[in-house]
LOKE-108744 format. One record per residue: x, y, z of N, C-alpha, C, CB in turn. Coordinates in steps of 0.001 Angstrom, whole numbers, plus 500000, padded with zeros to 6 digits. Glycine has a CB too. Layout:
N
XYZXYZXYZXYZ ...
//
This chain:
367
362398725748081408363805725421081201364446724985082501364558726615080616 365341724016082427366028723542083610367433724100083741366079722055083598 367805725044082863369077725723082987368828727213082939370062725285081881 369899728003083188369743729441083130369586730022084509368565729813082272 369244731321084584369129732021085837367893732883085820370370732856086112 367473733332086973366313734194087076366659735591086615365781734219088500 365633736389086301365862737774085935366404738563087116364577738408085419 366034738163088336366577738836089509368091738696089563365950738277090785 368592737511089237370034737307089200370676738212088161370362735842088904 370052738316086990370604739148085932370703740599086370369757739037084675 369783741059087188369758742458087576370949742846088437368487742761088307 371583741885089137372681742214090031374010741656089540372390741696091416 374068741266088266375250740600087757376508741434087897375050740242086330 376409742737087799377583743576087844378288743585089181377215744944087484 377667743051090240378248743118091568378837741804092038377224743570092537 378801740753091205379285739459091646380303738911090665378130738481091813 380967737835091017382028737289090178381467736497089020382952736417090996 382313736283088019381906735468086878381498734085087332383029735375085850 382259733489088240381945732134088690380574732082089331383001731634089673 380206733100090108378895733105090751377790733341089746378839734163091836 378050734219088782377044734493087755376689733240086990377537735563086794 377720732427086706377561731326085772377427729963086424378703731304084848 377317729909087750377408728620088446376373727638087944377243728812089944 376870726519087423376036725411086974376674724140087501375888725379085406 376335722959086939376914721700087401378350721547086965376107720534086897 379041720604087602380429720343087262380539719240086229381219719976088504 381718719146085633381965718089084659382020716739085339383261718348083898 381837715680084561381943714332085086383386713903085189381173713364084221 383597712643085443384950712127085595385509711744084235384974710919086550 386821711525084207387464711106082965388108712287082276386457710436082032 389395712248082043390099713370081431391112712860080421390793714231082500 390619712373079281391525711913078244392350713096077735390742711242077085 393653712893077482394429713951076835393899714166075420395947713595076808 393955715398074958393461715701073627394567715524072599392902717122073570 394185715038071430395134714854070339395569716213069803394515713995069211 396735716287069177397189717554068592396172718091067592398553717372067907 395932719393067641395038720040066697393574719983067047395221719449065389 393197719259068104391792719184068504391345720541069033391574718078069576 390160720985068600389648722306068977388331722243069733389473723153067749 387766721056069846386521720894070578386346719441070961385326721384069750 385385719178071837385115717812072263383625717530072205385652717566073677 383309716251072127381940715774072308381962714852073511381387715038071019 381073715073074458381075714311075699380100713145075616380725715213076884 380431712064076332379569710886076312378257711182077033380280709679076961 377171710651076497375873710831077134375860710148078498374745710277076240 375113710734079416375006710157080762373604709641081033375391711189081818 372715709785080080371339709304080213370819708960078832370424710366080904 369707708256078790369091707935077510368684709218076801367871707009077703 369020709324075523368740710531074768367349710446074141369811710754073684 366506711377074511365180711483073924365176712697073006364069711594075025 364981712477071721365100713557070741363751714263070616365571713009069355 363538715210071535362270715925071602362445717438071624361505715489072819 363677717907071493363925719338071537364248719877072920362751720051071007 364096719065073949364444719477075308365928719186075516363560718735076382 366723720234075749368167720078075839368656719733077235368831721325075381 367777719252078107368190718927079469369336717921079494367011718383080256 369359716973078543370424715968078524371791716584078218370105714888077494 371805717802077667373051718436077251373624719374078311372830719198075970 373102719335079525373509720349080497374947720200080972372597720304081678 375599719066080718377021718934081022377880718837079759377249717713081893 377266719012078601377983718845077337378900720031077050376994718664076190 379889719794076217380695720866075652379784721709074766381921720303074846 379896723036074878379006723925074134379809725051073495377908724501075057 379393725475072310380063726562071601379077727675071291380712726049070306 379290728872071837378409730004071534378687730560070142378578731111072583 377663731112069511377821731822068243376995733103068291377391730927067036 377458734103067571376762735393067407376475736109068734375458735173066671 377370735970069699377221736697070956377601738168070831378063736047072027 378073738579069658378501739959069467377655740681068422379960739998069063 376607740029067963375733740617066959374953741776067570374772739556066381 374702742793066783373933743942067271372493743569067588373955745064066244 372016742468067004370638742021067211370654740705067988369890741852065847 371089740763069246371262739545070035369993738730070158371760739890071399 368851739378070303367597738658070526367152737860069311366511739627070913 367821738065068166367490737310066966368675736549066366366929738236065940 369823736547067064371003735933066471371785735025067418371905736998065966 371870735362068683372721734582069581372228733143069705372776735236070961 373184732203069767372814730786069821373934729981070472372509730241068401 373622728718070740374568727798071385374452726419070747374308727714072918 375584725816070391375631724443069911376185723538071013376493724338068624 375680722297071080376102721308072067376450720006071344374987721072073139 377400719231071920377926718052071238378032716878072207379300718356070615 377421715724071861377489714522072687377537713275071798376278714454073654 377851712128072419377932710869071672377692709701072616379308710726070968 377328708565072042377328707284072741377637706208071723375961707013073458 377471704964072104377818703872071188376883703791069982377797702553071930 375727704433070065374744704373068978374863705527068006373357704348069544 375133706748068500374991707910067630375793709101068127373537708291067510 375900710091067244376365711429067605375127712295067772377349712027066519 375176713188068786374030714053069075374483715511069096373369713665070430 373733716363068431373985717798068482372742718486069020374370718357067080 372957719524069795371864720342070287372078721783069860371744720239071818 370995722509069711371051723924069334369992724683070119370842724111067797 370416725756070765369481726687071407369660728050070747369722726771072970 368579728641070269368660729922069583367794730963070279368237729774068120 368230732210070182367362733353070459366865733847069114368114734496071262 365561733922068961365019734228067631363557734622067759365172733015066670 363231735835067386361842736303067439361118736100066122361798737766067820 361858735749065075361249735549063749361632734164063238361707736660062736 361025733139063816361393731757063547360620731212062351361143730888064781 361352730714061360360682730132060186361707729507059254359859731203059432 361282728471058552362041727922057435361047727639056320362836726623057846 360981728563055374360018728466054280360560727702053081359597729841053848 361784727190053175362385726475052060361714725122051858363884726294052289 361838724572050639361308723239050390362211722199051051361184722970048869 361784720949051027362462719893051787363884719607051326361668718636051705 364262720096050156365593719819049630366557721001049731365481719396048204 366081722119050295366911723327050366366731724008051729366547724312049214 366911723252052788366587723753054124367449724933054546366732722648055128 368639725064053975369545726138054376369003727519054039370887725950053716 367966727595053235367378728892052894366420729401053973366645728793051569 366400728741055129365591729200056256366401729161057532364326728348056405 365711729217058663366379729066059957366746727592060114365461729562061149 368013727281059964368428725876059924369900725761060269368154725259058538 370350724516060404371758724215060629372321723552059379371948723302061878 373432724067058904374197723398057857375297722632058583374786724426056783 375305721313058423376101720430059275377129719691058444375202719432060023 378388719739058870379515719143058165380152718113059097380557720233057717 380397716889058609380765715788059500381667714818058762379508715061060036 382825714534059334383793713647058680384333712662059717384962714466058025 384035711375059528384489710344060466385649709523059923383345709426060812 386145709837058750387167709012058109388437708973058965387486709549056696 388997707795059089390171707590059932391389707213059098389895706511060974 391460707753057890392585707463056998393109708770056411392163706479055864 393893708687055366394504709879054776393477710799054116395548709470053757 392253710322053912391212711155053317390514712046054344390190710280052626 390789711846055623390173712651056678390463714131056441390687712215058072 389403714951056467389503716389056243390243716669054930390223717075057430 389710716094053867390314716202052546389966717537051885389859715042051663 390482717751050690390277719008049969388957719066049220391399719224049004 388259717922049101386959717896048431386022716948049181387108717460046941 384733717210049063383745716328049665383577715073048811382396717057049833 383523713899049438383424712665048656382000712347048236383980711512049443 381852711731047098380585711126046694380574709683047193380385711192045134 379416709213047587379302707844048065379479707752049567380314706969047378 379125706602050113379154706375051560380582706077052011378207705210051954 381396707107052116382810706942052428383177707504053801383648707610051365 382167707878054601382461708294055961382338709769056247383795707880056297 381893710571055285381721712004055494380378712434054923382878712807054844 379778713467055536378476713932055061378348715431055261377337713198055785 377686716069054296377319717483054357375795717513054266378011718342053191 375154717997055333373699717886055413373105719084056148373296716579056115 371782719051056344371063720190056902369935719692057807370501721094055773 369658720445058878368521720105059737367908721371060322368957719148060868 366618721309060522365870722451061023364729721975061904365338723307059866 364295722843062796363149722521063642361839722958063056363311723138064976 361868723595061872360673724253061351360233723746059982360912725721061274 358946723825059757358360723837058435357514725098058390357514722526058133 357958726045057599357431727423057658357624727950059073355910727479057244 356570728447059719356770729003061054356287728067062155356061730329061169 356093726806061825355622725827062798356737724845063166354404725068062246 356701724346064391357641723304064792357282722017064053357619723086066343 358121721648063114357948720440062300359326720104061737356869720646061138 360149719370062502361552719149062151361738718460060807362216718336063219 362841718832060137363174718247058842364686718042058727362661719143057693 365058717165057800366468716843057531366625716612056042366940715586058344 367756717025055492368039716690054093369545716643053873367382717717053132 369947715975052785371337715910052370371626716989051330371669714517051812 372874717287051151373278718282050165372960717790048757374778718599050298 372326718613047955372075718224046558373380717818045860371399719385045787 373288716862044985374410716260044261375276715355045148375274717354043658 374955715266046452375692714380047350374705713509048144376599715206048314 373654713059047472372582712345048155372951710914048513371353712343047303 374123710443048062374540709072048356375570709002049477375103708426047111 375795710108050194376843710106051215376507709219052408377093711513051691 375266709220052850374835708320053923373450707778053587374823709053055304 373075706617054130371744706051053859370639706648054732371779704556054060 370980707577055627370020708252056519369372707290057513368934708936055696 370114706282057955369605705303058916369408705962060275370566704098059035 368192705959060782367899706396062135368109707855062433368693705639063046 368238708694061420368422710130061649367129710716062207368837710862060333 367249711472063300366074712063063951366378713515064305365671711257065226 365391714395064088365473715788064510364264716078065385365534716762063283 364486716691066533363400717086067425363528718553067765363397716234068706 362421719206068051362476720645068324361320721073069208362459721442067018 361520722200069859360450722838070619360743724331070712360311722206072039 359700725119070844359872726543071061360059726813072547358671727332070509 360896727799072865361067728269074225360680729742074250362533728049074730 360782730360075395360246731709075565360818732706074562360521732193076964 362126732633074290362755733632073429363332733058072144363838734328074182 362987731801071828363555731193070638363148729748070504365051731302070658 364138728872070329363830727458070119365010726601070541363469727187068645 364737725310070755365766724300070992365548723167069993365725723771072474 366644722695069413366588721648068397367633720588068736366825722234066963 367264719320068567368186718204068768368329717413067471367697717284069914 369526716879067262369839716139066046370560714851066419370700716995065078 370037713721065966370650712415066199371144711861064874369648711432066869 372448711554064814373070711023063603373744709698063963374105712043062993 373066708569063740373613707270064157374907706901063437372590706187063920 375770706228064178377026705756063607376805704699062525377913705194064701 375616704110062492375315703121061448375473703705060051373898702584061621 375401705032059939375603705689058652377079705791058275374988707071058677 377951705402059189379402705474058962380025704144059386380048706675059754 379782703077058643380184701732059069381679701555059254379706700736058079 382480702437058691383914702311058851384457702956060113384587702894057680 383578703559060916384012704282062107383599703532063370383429705703062116 384515703426064322384222702805065607384188703884066683385271701712065952 383013704167067273382942705202068301383610704756069594381493705577068570 384551705544070055385235705248071304385917706518071800386265704095071122 386065706617073112386744707759073686388150707876073111386791707647075213 388496709077072701389790709324072091389754709459070589390713708247072449 388682708961069943388564709082068493388369710546068105387392708220067967 388938710931066966388858712305066480388089712328065170390270712917066296 387115713234065076386327713411063854386395714883063452384837712948064061 385869715199062264385836716567061783384414717104061786386432716655060384 384243718324062288382904718928062370382986720411062033382289718729063785 381988720893061321381664722318061359380163722437061555382132723059060051 379778723385062391378375723644062690378076725061062240378054723445064217 377209725193061250376867726499060696375401726804060986377145726545059170 375150727943061595373782728367061873373332729330060789373672729024063273 372235728987060134371670729825059085370430730543059622371318728978057829 370324731838059362369142732612059732368493733176058470369513733756060720 367168733262058505366452733773057344365498734903057665365701732672056698 365119735038058959364123736040059346362839735902058531364697737446059177 362491734659058218361246734390057506361338734507056006360204735301057983 362516734874055484362695735008054037363793734050053589363046736480053642 364644734466052626365784733670052237366901733820053252366265734065050850 367964733061053092369049733098054073369682734485054109370114732031053749 369780735034055325370358736357055517371618736331056369369346737270056145 371886735221057063373051735160057928373623733760058006372700735646059306 374960733673058183375645732386058315376690732532059421376310731937056950 376628731660060409377542731727061549378216730372061720376790732142062851 379551730338061677380314729102061726381024728962063070381329729052060579 380994727769063631381674727515064896383168727275064677381042726313065609 383526726381063773384915725962063619385584726528062370384987724466063586 384851726668061284385460727058060031384881728330059448385323725963059052 384499728248058190384026729393057423383271728847056216385216730334056986 382822729705055303382186729165054087383069728218053285381766730293053201 384369728192053556385235727218052882384816725789053203386697727434053285 384128725574054334383684724228054692382754723634053637382981724251056042 382046724479052901381159723989051837381969723269050770380357725154051206 383161723738050516384013723169049479384931722074050012384840724257048841 385483722291051221386536721413051712386292720916053135387850722125051651 386290719611053355386333719108054723387586719567055475386267717594054715 388618719988054756389830720486055398389554721693056276390864720839054356 388434722372056060388053723546056855387418723174058193387093724411056067 387071721890058360386377721473059580387324721474060776385761720079059397 386740721598061968387536721521063180387673720083063647386921722374064276 388815719756064237389008718438064834388299718402066187390528718107064991 387405717429066348386626717270067580386875715864068118385089717516067328 387201715760069394387535714470070000386395713962070863388811714581070833 386096712687070759385115712052071631385769711803072987384579710719071010 385139712291074060385680712141075412384576711677076348386301713472075917 384981711227077519383991710839078529383321712069079125384648710004079641 384096713118079399383567714341079986384526715479079687383349714185081515 384027716699079703384857717874079481385499718285080802384024719040078884 386816718381080804387573718641082020388434719896081886388448717441082360 388861720480083011389715721676082946390970721488082103390115722085084332 391517720274082061392718720043081262392468720186079762393267718667081554 391203720184079349390855720332077942390715721799077528389566719593077652 390649722704078509390345724096078202391403724749077319390200724878079479 392664724435077541393719725130076804393507725034075304395081724563077169 393182723829074806392981723665073370391603724109072913393197722233072985 390599723975073754389216724220073344388727725638073626388316723248074031 389542726441074336389110727773074724388580728641073599390221728463075358 389236728701072436388769729607071392387375729301070847389732729587070274 386924728036070893385555727744070464384595727752071641385495726396069755 385099727448072833384277727499074038383918728933074407385000726828075199 384877729872074193384704731253074619385225732208073535385432731500075962 384582732274072384385052733188071333384983734640071790384224733006070054 385849735468071201385855736884071566385924737759070320387037737197072501 385579739022070527385640740026069464386088741341070061384269740184068753 386887742096069309387349743412069738386887744471068740388892743434069883 386622745668069247386139746733068380386273748073069098384669746479067959 385941749135068406385853750468068988384452750991068735386935751429068393 383723751271069793382347751712069650382218753016068890381722751855070993 381186753126068084380991754311067252380443755498068044380055753987066106 379788755233069151379294756296070024379701755954071448377738756467069904 380381756871072135380880756601073477380696757820074381382360756196073425 380337757601075663380191758709076612381513759115077253379204758333077694 382608758432076911383922758718077475384907758963076341384406757556078384 386116759411076697387154759585075688387434758248075013388446760163076317 387757758288073741387842757107072882388459755896073579388643757434071653 387725754811073551388185753559074155387904752410073208387501753315075524 388801751436073202388560750172072513387997749189073531389872749617071847 387431748097073039386833747131073962386959745723073422385364747463074217 386870744776074335386820743362073988385611742736074640388109742634074415 384966741842073915383779741148074428383989739657074214382458741645073718 383766738859075246384017737423075175382772736666075626385242737030076044 382440735595074906381333734726075319381774733896076509380870733808074152 380919733782077510381223732973078681380553731616078570380780733684079963 381112730597079189380648729224078963379178729026079311381485728263079770 378512728258078483377118727900078740377065726893079886376442727319077461 377923725892079834378064724871080872379457724970081496377822723447080288 379673724278082605380981724234083264381465725610083694382001723605082345 380540726507083952380913727886084215381564728071085573379711728765084113 381325727156086501381936727287087819383456727170087760381374726236088757 383976726710086628385424726586086464386079727944086214385744725632085313 385297728932085801385848730248085465385832731163086689385052730891084306 387002731713087023387079732704088084387030734115087544388333732510088885 387892734414086556387881735732085938388488735648084542388651736755086806 388235736691083753388807736831082422389504738181082353387714736697081309 390751738173081894391534739397081759391923739574080297392797739360082670 391674740768079750392141741103078411393528741728078531391146742071077685 394515741109077888395883741621077908396206742290076583396888740490078200 396660743541076647397056744291075466398578744281075391396496745753075503 399105743873074249400555743855074040400905744586072750401086742403073999 402137745094072694402571745662071423403039744532070508403705746710071636 403520744882069329403851743852068351405162743134068657403922744461066981 405856743576069698407045742863070162406747742018071394408164743849070468 405465741999071802405071741185072940405111741908074273405936740000073013 405473743179074314405516743933075560404100744164076073406249745278075362 403879743891077361402548744075077950402279745561078148402427743316079301 401171746027077565400763747420077702399709747615078784400239747934076386 399014746550079127398004746654080171397142745418080247397139747861079944 396625745126081460395664744045081704394358744662082166396202743025082762 393218744177081628391917744747081932390922743622082184391433745664080786 390396743575083400389481742499083769388093742733083171389387742378085297 387514741671082634386191741756082007385087741611083046386039740679080924 384001742327082823382840742276083701381698741544082989382401743707084123 381026740623083688379995739803083041378677740538082852379754738556083847 377949740101081833376629740650081503375742739501081044376727741765080396 374612739326081715373624738347081265372690739048080286372824737731082476 372698738647079019371784739291078081370544738455077809372494739576076785 370511737215078270369293736419078311369476735330079358368961735809076910 368682735402080425368841734473081529368449733056081146368024734928082707 367351732899080433366905731568080033367873731010078996365454731608079469 368572729953079365369590729389078490370991729832078841369300729752077079 371123730734079829372446731145080302373285731796079202373188729947080866 372729732819078574373445733597077576374187734721078299372468734164076485 375498734570078440376305735513079210377574735836078438376647734942080609 377965737085078484379241737501077917379908738472078889379050738155076508 381168738789078666381887739703079541382663740694078684382838738931080499 382771741934079177383361743012078396384374743792079222382274743947077874 385443744203078582386420745108079178386749746189078159387709744343079626 387179747339078631387577748421077733388897749015078190386490749511077669 389579749707077260390886750299077533391069751500076620392036749261077329 391953752429076970392130753636076149392517753304074716393187754538076765 391906753997073781392205753748072369393666754055072050391287754588071475 394257754997072759395663755330072515396593754198072913396042756589073268 396123753300073773396926752152074185396900751050073138396431751613075518 395913751099072293395678750017071336395524750607069938394417749188071725 396628751081069404396612751698068079396216750657067034397996752316067740 395207750916066206394797749935065193395981749471064335393707750533064293 396121748156064249397206747574063471398534747545064200397364748323062203 398569748041065433399825748123066154399801747451067511400203749537066322 398885746532067718398817745846069016398154744490068845398044746699070057 398228743672069885397553742381069941396689742327071199398583741209069923 395619741538071133394738741351072282394644739858072573393321741966072021 394799739489073829394654738108074264393768738078075502396039737461074553 392743737255075480391929737035076678392537735870077447390425736751076312 392830736079078727393380735042079585392307734645080581394677735524080309 391971733364080596390905732849081436391523732111082619389960731919080629 391090732476083845391613731876085060390501731122085794392234732953085972 390885730092086525389912729426087385389787730205088696390326727946087655 388861729832089598388663730606090832389894730691091717387548730014091619 390845729758091574392068729797092368393162730624091710392568728397092610 392879731201090553393865732009089860394773731240088932394683732717090838 394467729977088683395256729162087757394767729402086329395163727649088124 395686729629085413395309729898084022394726728659083354396519730396083229 393580728835082694392912727749081982393209727774080487391416727824082208 393131728959079885393270729047078435393544730489078031392002728518077727 394062730651076817394250731967076215393526731991074873395770732301076041 392911733136074571392070733240073384392372734547072669390569733153073757 392504734477071358392724735658070531391492735925069674393976735480069642 391345737136069160390241737400068231390316736459067038390266738867067754 389167736045066565389100735087065465389205735821064131387789734267065531 390313735654063427390547736363062169390074735511060998392044736721062009 388779735260060966388159734465059909386921735200059425387798733028060409 386838735436058142385674736106057574384555735099057357386035736807056248 383375735397057892382223734517057738381010735353057353381952733716059042 379844734739057395378558735340057050378376735397055547378441736740057647 377675736389055035377233736348053644378215736987052662375911737028053527 379140737825053158380092738482052273381477738483052922379635739929051949 382550738431052124383884738513052700384087739845053406384944738320051621 384918739834054437385215741047055201385125740798056675384281742166054817 385606741714057473385528741603058918384293742301059448386774742179059563 
//
C-alpha cells in the first residue's frame, strides 16, 4: 500500500497531535464555491485512471468513512472515494474484512459483499425525484462487487426491473485483496448519461451503500449519504459537486460525511458513568486537521463543556483513524443535551461542525 502508516506510528498515537497522526498529501489547487445543499464532492483525476483495484490514484480524493463505530471494526470499517474526469465518474472502496465473499448470482449482487450504488445526473426538475425512472433518463440504481464467491472476480449488474436505465457502456470494476481486506474501483462513463455534461461545478445525486454478507446472505447495510429510503427515492441521495480539488473552504458543508460521528454510553466502564463521542478522522487531507473538540450544550444552547478528542489508529494500512472524547454522564442527561464536534485546523481556525447522524440504517429500523 502507498498510503497509511506503520504499526510503530500507531503504537505512539496517543502522544502526538491529530495532524501529525494523519499527515498525508495536501489538496490540489482550485476552490470552487459549493452550491447550496451540497454534502460531498468528487475531485478531478490528476492521472490516468487504471481500474485494477489499486487506489493509489485516489490518494487526494474526497473520501467518506463508514462503519467506524461498529463493534467488529476488522470486518466492517470501510472508506469510499469519489473522482471524475471528462470520460467517467470513478468510485473507490477500501474495506476491512476477514470474511470476503459474494455468493450471489450475477443478477443479485447485493446479497454478498458488494456496493449498492445510486446515481442521478439529471439537470432538470426530475433531479432527485420521488421515484426511480425507467429508461435511459439520466439516473441509475446498480451494484458492483470485487468478488465471485470468495475469489477476486469483479462483477456489475443493474437493479432488476430497471435494466433499461443505462446501456452499460464502458462500465469497469477492478479489485484486489490487501492485507486486512480489499480495494475495489468502479468506472461509470458519462456516455451512459448523454444528457449530462461533466464540468467543474456540476451537481449530481449519489448514495453509496456498502453491503456485507460474511459469506452468507446480506447481513449489513451502511449508507454514506442517505438510508434505505434511497432504494425507493432518488430524493434520498446526497448532492455531490464535481470540483477540481477538495479545499478547506469546502469543509463546512462536507464535514458530516467527511467525518461522521457517533455518541453513546459504554455498557462497561472502569470509571464513574461517562458518555462519549467518537468521530471518524479524514482518510485524505488529514494535515488540515489540528484538533477536534466535542461541545456539550443544553437544549437552550448553553455550553456545558468542551472536550478534546484523542486519536486512535485502529488499522494503519489504509489510514483508518478515529478520535474519542468522554465527559461525565451527569453533564449529558439523555434527551436533555446536544453534542457538536468542532473541527479546527492547525492554526485554530474552525473548519466545520458536525452533529450525530439521526438516520436509521442497516437491516432494521432503530438507532
